[in-house]
C-alpha positions as CSV (number, residue, x, y, z in Angstrom):
1,X,-18.2,43.1,-34.9
2,X,-15.8,40.9,-32.8
3,X,-17.0,38.4,-30.2
4,X,-15.4,37.8,-26.9
5,X,-13.5,34.8,-28.3
6,X,-11.8,37.2,-30.8
7,X,-10.2,39.5,-28.3
8,X,-6.5,39.9,-28.6
9,X,-5.1,41.8,-25.6
10,X,-2.2,43.0,-27.7
11,X,-4.5,44.3,-30.5
12,X,-6.8,46.5,-28.6
13,X,-8.1,47.0,-25.0
14,X,-11.7,46.0,-25.1
15,X,-14.2,43.7,-26.7
16,X,-15.1,46.0,-29.7
17,X,-12.7,46.6,-32.5
18,X,-12.5,49.9,-34.3
19,X,-12.6,50.1,-38.0
20,X,-8.9,51.1,-38.0
21,X,-7.9,47.9,-36.2
22,X,-9.9,45.7,-38.4
23,X,-8.8,47.2,-41.7
24,X,-5.0,46.8,-41.5
25,X,-2.5,44.1,-40.4
26,X,-1.4,44.3,-36.8
27,X,1.5,46.7,-36.3
28,X,3.6,44.0,-34.6
29,X,7.4,44.1,-34.2
30,X,9.9,42.0,-32.3
31,X,9.8,42.0,-28.5
32,X,12.5,43.1,-26.0
33,X,14.6,40.0,-25.3
34,X,17.7,41.3,-23.6
35,X,19.3,44.3,-21.8
36,X,19.7,47.5,-23.8
37,X,21.2,51.0,-23.6
38,X,19.9,54.0,-25.4
39,X,19.9,57.8,-25.3
40,X,16.1,58.0,-25.0
41,X,13.5,55.4,-24.0
42,X,9.9,56.1,-25.2
43,X,7.1,54.2,-23.5
44,X,3.9,54.0,-25.6
45,X,3.3,53.2,-29.3
46,X,0.5,55.6,-30.1
47,X,0.6,58.9,-32.0
48,X,2.4,60.7,-29.1
49,X,5.2,58.1,-28.7
50,X,5.7,57.6,-32.4
51,X,5.7,61.4,-33.1
52,X,8.3,61.9,-30.4
53,X,10.5,59.0,-31.8
54,X,10.2,60.4,-35.3
55,X,11.4,63.9,-34.3
56,X,14.2,62.6,-32.2
57,X,15.3,60.3,-35.0
58,X,15.4,63.2,-37.4
59,X,17.6,65.1,-35.0
60,X,20.1,62.2,-34.9
61,X,19.3,61.0,-31.4
62,X,19.1,57.2,-30.6
63,X,15.7,56.2,-29.3
64,X,14.1,52.9,-28.4
65,X,10.3,52.8,-28.3
66,X,8.4,50.0,-26.4
67,X,4.8,49.2,-26.5
68,X,2.9,46.7,-24.3
69,X,0.7,45.6,-27.1
70,X,0.9,46.4,-30.8
71,X,1.4,49.9,-32.1
72,X,-1.9,51.7,-31.9
73,X,-3.4,49.1,-29.5
74,X,-4.2,51.8,-26.9
75,X,-6.4,54.9,-27.5
76,X,-4.8,55.9,-30.8
77,X,-6.4,52.9,-32.3
78,X,-9.8,53.8,-30.9
79,X,-10.0,57.4,-32.0
80,X,-12.1,58.8,-34.9
81,X,-8.8,60.4,-36.3
82,X,-9.9,64.0,-36.8
83,X,-7.1,66.5,-37.2
84,X,-8.6,69.8,-36.3
85,X,-8.0,73.1,-34.4
86,X,-11.7,73.2,-33.5
87,X,-11.1,72.2,-30.0
88,X,-13.3,70.4,-27.4
89,X,-13.2,73.6,-25.4
90,X,-14.5,76.8,-26.8
91,X,-11.9,79.5,-27.6
92,X,-14.0,82.2,-25.9
93,X,-13.8,80.1,-22.7
94,X,-10.1,79.6,-23.0
95,X,-9.7,83.3,-23.5
96,X,-11.5,84.0,-20.2
97,X,-9.0,81.6,-18.5
98,X,-5.8,82.5,-20.2
99,X,-6.2,85.8,-21.9
100,X,-6.0,86.7,-25.6
101,X,-2.3,86.3,-26.2
102,X,-1.9,82.9,-24.5
103,X,-5.0,81.6,-26.2
104,X,-3.5,82.7,-29.6
105,X,-0.5,80.5,-28.6
106,X,-2.8,77.6,-28.0
107,X,-4.4,78.0,-31.4
108,X,-1.0,78.4,-33.0
109,X,0.2,75.2,-31.5
110,X,-2.8,73.3,-33.0
111,X,-2.3,74.9,-36.4
112,X,1.3,73.8,-36.3
113,X,0.2,70.3,-35.5
114,X,-2.1,70.2,-38.6
115,X,0.7,71.5,-40.8
116,X,3.3,69.1,-39.3
117,X,1.2,66.1,-39.9
118,X,0.6,67.1,-43.5
119,X,4.3,67.8,-44.1
120,X,5.3,64.4,-42.7
121,X,2.8,62.6,-44.8
122,X,4.2,64.3,-47.9
123,X,7.8,63.9,-47.0
124,X,7.5,60.2,-46.0
125,X,4.9,59.5,-48.8
126,X,2.6,57.9,-46.2
127,X,-0.5,56.4,-47.8
128,X,-3.1,56.9,-45.0
129,X,-6.3,58.1,-46.6
130,X,-5.4,61.7,-45.8
131,X,-7.9,64.3,-46.8
132,X,-8.2,68.1,-46.3
133,X,-11.8,68.8,-45.3
134,X,-14.0,71.5,-43.8
135,X,-15.3,71.1,-40.3
136,X,-18.7,72.5,-39.1
137,X,-19.4,73.6,-35.5
138,X,-23.1,74.1,-34.7
139,X,-25.0,74.8,-31.5
140,X,-26.7,72.0,-29.6
141,X,-30.4,72.3,-29.1
142,X,-29.9,73.5,-25.5
143,X,-27.0,75.8,-26.1
144,X,-27.5,79.6,-26.3
145,X,-27.3,80.9,-29.8
146,X,-25.1,83.8,-28.7
147,X,-22.4,81.4,-27.7
148,X,-21.8,80.5,-31.3
149,X,-21.3,84.1,-32.1
150,X,-18.9,84.5,-29.2
151,X,-16.9,81.5,-30.5
152,X,-16.8,82.9,-34.0
153,X,-15.4,86.3,-32.8
154,X,-12.8,84.4,-30.6
155,X,-11.7,82.3,-33.6
156,X,-11.2,85.5,-35.6
157,X,-9.0,87.0,-32.9
158,X,-7.0,83.7,-32.8
159,X,-6.4,84.1,-36.6
160,X,-8.1,80.9,-37.5
161,X,-9.6,80.4,-40.9
162,X,-13.3,80.4,-40.1
163,X,-16.6,81.9,-41.4
164,X,-20.2,81.9,-40.4
165,X,-22.8,79.9,-42.4
166,X,-26.5,80.3,-42.1
167,X,-27.1,76.5,-42.0
168,X,-25.3,73.2,-41.4
169,X,-24.1,71.7,-44.6
170,X,-25.5,68.2,-45.3
171,X,-27.1,68.0,-41.8
172,X,-30.8,67.1,-41.5
173,X,-32.6,69.3,-39.0
174,X,-36.0,70.8,-38.7
175,X,-34.6,74.2,-37.8
176,X,-32.0,76.6,-39.2
177,X,-28.8,76.7,-37.2
178,X,-26.0,79.1,-37.8
179,X,-22.6,77.3,-38.1
180,X,-18.9,78.1,-37.9
181,X,-17.0,76.6,-40.8
182,X,-13.4,75.7,-39.9
183,X,-11.6,75.5,-43.2
184,X,-8.7,73.3,-44.2
185,X,-9.0,70.7,-41.4
186,X,-7.9,67.1,-42.1
187,X,-8.6,63.4,-41.5
188,X,-6.7,60.2,-42.0
189,X,-6.5,56.5,-41.3
190,X,-4.6,56.6,-37.9
191,X,-3.0,53.1,-38.1
192,X,-1.8,53.6,-41.6
193,X,-0.2,56.9,-40.5
194,X,1.4,55.2,-37.5
195,X,2.8,52.6,-39.8
196,X,4.3,55.3,-41.9
197,X,5.9,56.9,-38.9
198,X,7.3,53.6,-37.6
199,X,8.8,52.8,-41.1
200,X,10.6,56.1,-41.1
201,X,11.8,55.7,-37.5
202,X,13.4,52.3,-38.2
203,X,14.9,53.6,-41.5
204,X,16.6,56.4,-39.5
205,X,18.1,53.9,-37.0
206,X,15.4,54.0,-34.3
207,X,14.3,50.8,-32.6
208,X,10.6,49.7,-32.0
209,X,9.5,46.8,-29.8
210,X,6.0,45.6,-29.3
211,X,4.6,43.0,-26.8
212,X,7.1,44.6,-24.4
213,X,5.7,45.9,-21.2
214,X,7.7,48.6,-19.4
215,X,7.7,48.5,-15.6
216,X,9.7,50.0,-12.7
217,X,10.2,53.3,-14.6
218,X,12.9,55.5,-13.0
219,X,15.4,58.2,-14.0
220,X,17.7,55.3,-15.1
221,X,15.3,53.7,-17.5
222,X,12.8,50.9,-17.1
223,X,12.5,47.1,-16.8
224,X,10.9,45.6,-19.9
225,X,9.9,42.0,-20.1
226,X,12.2,41.4,-17.3
227,X,15.2,43.0,-19.0
228,X,16.8,46.4,-18.2
229,X,16.7,49.3,-20.7
230,X,19.1,52.0,-19.5
231,X,18.4,55.5,-20.8
232,X,19.5,59.1,-20.2
233,X,16.0,60.4,-21.0
234,X,12.6,58.7,-20.5
235,X,9.4,59.7,-22.3
236,X,6.1,58.2,-21.0
237,X,3.7,58.6,-23.9
238,X,0.9,56.4,-22.6
239,X,-2.7,57.8,-22.6
240,X,-2.3,58.5,-18.9
241,X,1.1,58.3,-17.1
242,X,2.0,55.0,-15.7
243,X,5.1,56.4,-13.9
244,X,3.2,59.0,-11.9
245,X,1.1,57.5,-9.1
246,X,-0.6,60.6,-7.8
247,X,0.3,64.2,-9.0
248,X,-1.1,64.2,-12.6
249,X,-4.1,62.0,-11.6
250,X,-5.3,64.9,-9.4
251,X,-5.4,67.2,-12.5
252,X,-7.2,65.1,-15.1
253,X,-10.1,62.6,-15.2
254,X,-11.0,59.7,-17.5
255,X,-14.1,59.6,-19.7
256,X,-15.5,57.0,-22.0
257,X,-16.7,58.0,-25.4
258,X,-18.9,55.9,-27.8
259,X,-18.4,55.5,-31.6
260,X,-20.4,53.8,-34.4
261,X,-19.4,53.2,-38.0
262,X,-22.1,52.7,-40.7
263,X,-21.9,52.1,-44.4
264,X,-23.5,54.7,-46.6
265,X,-23.4,54.9,-50.5
266,X,-20.5,57.0,-51.9
267,X,-21.3,60.6,-52.8
268,X,-24.2,60.6,-50.3
269,X,-22.2,63.0,-48.1
270,X,-19.2,65.2,-48.6
271,X,-16.0,64.4,-46.8
272,X,-16.3,66.7,-43.9
273,X,-16.5,66.8,-40.1
274,X,-19.4,67.9,-37.9
275,X,-19.5,68.8,-34.2
276,X,-22.3,70.1,-31.9
277,X,-21.4,72.3,-29.0
278,X,-22.3,69.7,-26.4
279,X,-25.1,69.1,-23.9
280,X,-25.1,72.2,-21.7
281,X,-27.4,70.5,-19.2
282,X,-25.1,67.5,-18.7
283,X,-24.1,66.6,-15.2
284,X,-20.5,66.2,-16.5
285,X,-18.4,69.4,-16.6
286,X,-17.1,68.4,-20.0
287,X,-20.4,69.0,-21.7
288,X,-20.4,65.8,-23.9
289,X,-20.8,66.5,-27.6
290,X,-21.4,64.6,-30.9
291,X,-18.7,64.4,-33.5
292,X,-19.1,63.0,-37.1
293,X,-16.8,62.3,-40.1
294,X,-16.7,60.3,-43.3
295,X,-14.1,57.6,-44.1
296,X,-13.5,56.0,-47.5
297,X,-14.4,52.4,-47.3
298,X,-14.5,50.7,-50.7
299,X,-15.6,51.4,-54.3
300,X,-19.3,51.6,-53.4
301,X,-19.4,52.8,-49.8
302,X,-18.0,55.2,-47.3
303,X,-18.1,54.7,-43.6
304,X,-20.0,57.3,-41.6
305,X,-18.3,57.5,-38.2
306,X,-20.2,59.2,-35.4
307,X,-19.3,59.6,-31.7
308,X,-20.5,61.0,-28.4
309,X,-22.6,60.0,-25.3
310,X,-19.6,60.4,-23.0
311,X,-19.6,59.7,-19.3
312,X,-16.9,59.3,-16.6
313,X,-15.2,56.0,-16.8
314,X,-16.8,53.4,-14.5
315,X,-19.9,55.6,-14.2
316,X,-22.1,54.8,-17.2
317,X,-25.1,54.2,-14.9
318,X,-24.9,57.5,-13.2
319,X,-27.5,58.9,-15.7
320,X,-29.6,55.7,-15.5
321,X,-28.2,54.6,-18.9
322,X,-26.4,51.4,-19.6
323,X,-23.5,51.2,-22.0
324,X,-25.8,49.5,-24.5
325,X,-28.3,52.3,-24.3
326,X,-25.6,54.8,-24.9
327,X,-24.8,53.1,-28.2
328,X,-28.5,53.0,-29.0
329,X,-28.9,56.7,-28.3
330,X,-25.9,57.5,-30.5
331,X,-27.4,55.4,-33.3
332,X,-30.7,57.2,-33.1
333,X,-29.1,60.7,-33.0
334,X,-27.0,59.8,-36.0
335,X,-29.9,58.4,-38.0
336,X,-32.0,61.5,-37.2
337,X,-29.4,63.9,-38.7
338,X,-27.7,61.6,-41.3
339,X,-30.5,59.2,-42.4
340,X,-28.5,57.5,-45.1
341,X,-27.6,54.1,-43.5
342,X,-29.5,51.1,-42.3
343,X,-27.0,49.0,-40.5
344,X,-24.1,49.7,-38.1
345,X,-21.0,47.9,-39.2
346,X,-18.7,48.9,-36.3
347,X,-19.1,50.2,-32.7
348,X,-16.3,50.8,-30.2
349,X,-15.5,53.0,-27.3
350,X,-12.5,55.1,-26.3
351,X,-10.9,56.7,-23.2
352,X,-10.4,60.4,-23.0
353,X,-8.3,62.1,-20.4
354,X,-9.9,65.5,-19.5
355,X,-7.4,68.0,-17.9
356,X,-8.9,70.3,-15.3
357,X,-7.8,73.5,-17.1
358,X,-8.5,72.3,-20.8
359,X,-4.9,72.0,-21.8
360,X,-2.7,68.9,-22.2
361,X,0.2,68.1,-19.8
362,X,3.4,67.9,-21.9
363,X,6.9,68.2,-20.5
364,X,8.9,67.2,-17.5
365,X,7.1,65.0,-15.0
366,X,6.7,67.1,-11.8
367,X,9.7,66.3,-9.6
368,X,11.8,64.6,-12.3
369,X,14.6,66.1,-14.4
370,X,14.8,63.5,-17.1
371,X,11.4,61.9,-17.3
372,X,8.8,63.5,-19.7
373,X,5.1,62.9,-20.0
374,X,2.5,63.5,-22.7
375,X,-1.1,63.2,-21.5
376,X,-4.4,65.1,-21.0
377,X,-5.3,65.0,-24.7
378,X,-9.1,65.6,-24.2
379,X,-10.8,64.8,-27.5
380,X,-8.0,66.3,-29.6
381,X,-5.6,63.4,-29.4
382,X,-4.3,63.6,-32.9
383,X,-3.2,67.2,-32.4
384,X,-2.0,66.8,-28.8
385,X,0.0,63.7,-29.6
386,X,1.7,65.6,-32.4
387,X,2.2,68.7,-30.2
388,X,3.7,66.4,-27.6
389,X,6.1,64.8,-30.1
390,X,7.3,68.2,-31.2
391,X,7.6,69.8,-27.7
392,X,9.2,66.9,-25.9
393,X,11.8,66.3,-28.6
394,X,12.7,70.0,-28.5
395,X,13.1,69.8,-24.7
396,X,15.3,66.8,-24.9
397,X,17.5,68.3,-27.7
398,X,17.7,71.7,-26.0
399,X,15.8,73.6,-28.7
400,X,13.8,76.6,-27.5
401,X,10.0,76.1,-27.7
402,X,7.4,78.7,-26.7
403,X,5.0,76.0,-25.7
404,X,7.1,74.8,-22.7
405,X,5.4,76.9,-20.1
406,X,2.0,76.6,-21.8
407,X,1.8,72.8,-21.4
408,X,4.0,72.5,-18.3
409,X,2.7,69.5,-16.3
410,X,3.6,71.4,-13.1
411,X,1.4,74.4,-13.8
412,X,-1.5,75.5,-11.6
413,X,-4.5,77.2,-13.0
414,X,-6.7,78.7,-10.2
415,X,-9.5,79.9,-12.4
416,X,-10.8,76.3,-12.9
417,X,-11.2,75.6,-9.2
418,X,-15.0,75.0,-9.6
419,X,-14.4,72.2,-12.1
420,X,-11.7,70.7,-9.8
421,X,-14.1,70.7,-6.8
422,X,-16.8,69.1,-8.9
423,X,-14.5,66.3,-10.1
424,X,-13.1,65.7,-6.6
425,X,-16.6,65.6,-5.1
426,X,-17.6,63.0,-7.8
427,X,-14.5,60.9,-7.0
428,X,-15.2,60.9,-3.3
429,X,-18.8,60.1,-3.7
430,X,-17.9,57.1,-5.9
431,X,-15.4,55.8,-3.5
432,X,-18.0,55.8,-0.8
433,X,-20.7,54.4,-3.1
434,X,-18.4,51.6,-4.3
435,X,-17.8,50.3,-0.8
436,X,-21.5,50.5,0.2
437,X,-23.0,48.8,-2.9
438,X,-22.8,45.5,-4.8
439,X,-24.2,44.4,-8.1
440,X,-25.4,41.0,-7.1
441,X,-25.8,39.1,-3.8
442,X,-24.7,35.6,-5.1
443,X,-22.8,34.2,-8.0
444,X,-25.8,32.2,-9.2
445,X,-27.4,35.5,-10.4
446,X,-24.6,36.1,-12.9
447,X,-25.3,35.3,-16.5
448,X,-22.7,34.0,-19.0
449,X,-20.3,36.5,-20.5
450,X,-21.0,39.0,-17.7
451,X,-19.2,40.4,-14.7
452,X,-20.3,42.0,-11.5
453,X,-19.2,43.2,-8.1
454,X,-20.2,41.0,-5.1
455,X,-19.6,41.3,-1.4
456,X,-17.7,38.5,0.3
457,X,-17.6,39.4,4.0
458,X,-15.7,42.6,4.2
459,X,-14.1,42.0,0.7
460,X,-15.2,43.4,-2.6
461,X,-14.8,40.8,-5.3
462,X,-15.0,41.2,-9.1
463,X,-16.5,38.0,-10.6
464,X,-16.8,37.0,-14.2
465,X,-18.6,34.0,-15.8
466,X,-17.4,33.1,-19.3
467,X,-19.4,31.6,-22.2
468,X,-18.8,28.1,-20.8
469,X,-20.1,29.0,-17.4
470,X,-16.7,29.0,-15.6
471,X,-16.4,31.6,-12.9
472,X,-13.3,33.6,-12.1
473,X,-12.8,36.1,-9.3
474,X,-10.5,39.0,-8.5
475,X,-10.2,41.8,-6.0
476,X,-12.5,44.6,-7.0
477,X,-10.2,47.1,-5.4
478,X,-8.2,49.1,-8.1
479,X,-4.5,48.6,-7.2
480,X,-3.8,52.2,-8.3
481,X,-5.5,54.2,-5.5
482,X,-8.2,51.9,-4.1
483,X,-11.3,52.7,-6.2
484,X,-14.0,50.0,-6.4
485,X,-14.3,48.7,-9.9
486,X,-17.5,48.7,-12.0
487,X,-18.4,46.2,-14.7
488,X,-18.5,47.6,-18.3
489,X,-20.8,45.2,-20.1
490,X,-20.0,46.6,-23.6
491,X,-16.2,46.3,-23.5
492,X,-16.2,43.4,-21.1
493,X,-13.8,45.1,-18.6
494,X,-13.8,46.1,-15.0
495,X,-13.4,50.0,-14.9
496,X,-12.3,52.2,-12.1
497,X,-14.6,55.2,-11.5
498,X,-11.8,57.2,-9.8
499,X,-8.9,57.5,-12.3
500,X,-10.0,55.3,-15.2
501,X,-7.8,52.2,-14.8
502,X,-9.4,49.3,-16.7
503,X,-9.0,45.5,-16.4
504,X,-10.0,42.7,-18.7
505,X,-11.8,39.5,-17.7
506,X,-8.5,37.8,-16.9
507,X,-7.8,40.6,-14.3
508,X,-5.0,42.0,-16.5
509,X,-4.5,45.8,-16.9
510,X,-6.2,47.0,-20.1
511,X,-5.1,50.6,-19.5
512,X,-3.6,52.6,-16.7
513,X,-2.8,54.4,-14.5
514,X,-2.8,51.1,-12.7
515,X,0.4,49.1,-13.5
516,X,-0.4,45.8,-11.7
517,X,-3.0,43.2,-12.4
518,X,-5.9,42.4,-10.1
519,X,-5.2,39.9,-7.4
520,X,-6.9,36.5,-8.0
521,X,-9.5,35.5,-5.3
522,X,-11.4,32.3,-4.5
523,X,-14.9,32.3,-6.1
524,X,-17.3,33.2,-3.3
525,X,-19.5,30.3,-2.2
526,X,-22.8,32.0,-2.2
């Protein structure tokens, strides 16, 4: 695992590196060094941006893609890379909100995403460890058994390829648990896949620039590295929109999720995916769940990748658990059910944007005619990034797409009002709590390689002490909408509990929606 000294801001957005990042060369391209004109400007070099650029390039449109870091340095490089139409949200619950026919359309869009990825891999001959696997959804210990049966009946109505099993394949448990098998799901190495998309885009005449930060986004384009990129259409394919200050951020909320990777001998487990139905007693409306898959590693070992233990960004301690303890809980849960490994090789976290009504926001940014957004991926980023690439390219080229209304960012879904009020209440409470509390009373209390929030008169200050003992200080007020930041001791970032903006120990934006760095402050003399 990487130490603080190994962090490269352009490579990833936290202390911990994922397996994907460590196993390939950085996807680095030249940076923007002059003014440019293009038909379409795409901002964001993850799966959503590259899928959009690939589709537009195939249609003959000129596109420029810019990425602040390297390709995949955002959340695409911190995923577990499962390609599945077994969604975070249950189909029977989606059916209660949207009705049977609309839910069928949701399922159809995810099936198309699976097939689209497979066809692109075959057409472009992308070597990305792609495998077709089965997935297994089983009830959590505190879930009602009848909910699994309801979900199975719903998947049958949605015309998904599922069947009921009487037990969980290859899963260690002291009780029998019925399971839904989702057949013909898939997995891959996400950064190898992105590299394949990028190669194809460039071959077709598209342009890709990394180390190129887009700012001042407008209907005319954006400023990038101080240069102007003029465009007729703009696609903001960042994990959360950096052009939209308010509207979309009242419809989705940021969560942190934890992942470990451990070596196990080959042929110990089949290549497959496993998911529980989530903690039904959680304080979080998302009902955090565990998710597991296997990844080829070398001739002797596979990598068992396991994730879960989610919480709202900047609120790890709300359940009296530190970030470190959440990793420990994940390790123990994984060892209990997959007791085949002795040492964790990787651990990392990711950021998930949870939409209030369970569907991504893909299409025209509310109030704009030529700016498009792709966000709200929940835990199905591989699918939604692909769906976004298909839908937005269709909207730009004038091709009819039945998903337009389904994923319209301007939509309003009244049936999820209770979730909305719960999230708004949480946001309000954390705004008040942030201004009332502080982590330490004086900087002398701060250990090396740690950060904290301290009061300095009426100011809230974020302070960090590096491994040499040097202190740095910044405003602890998030420049997006005024939330008070919280220290994340695992990823070594200051995180906003309101909308999920994150800042590294230099005060620089690690991920949005904030677009400006923290203001430097004098170190408090206390």
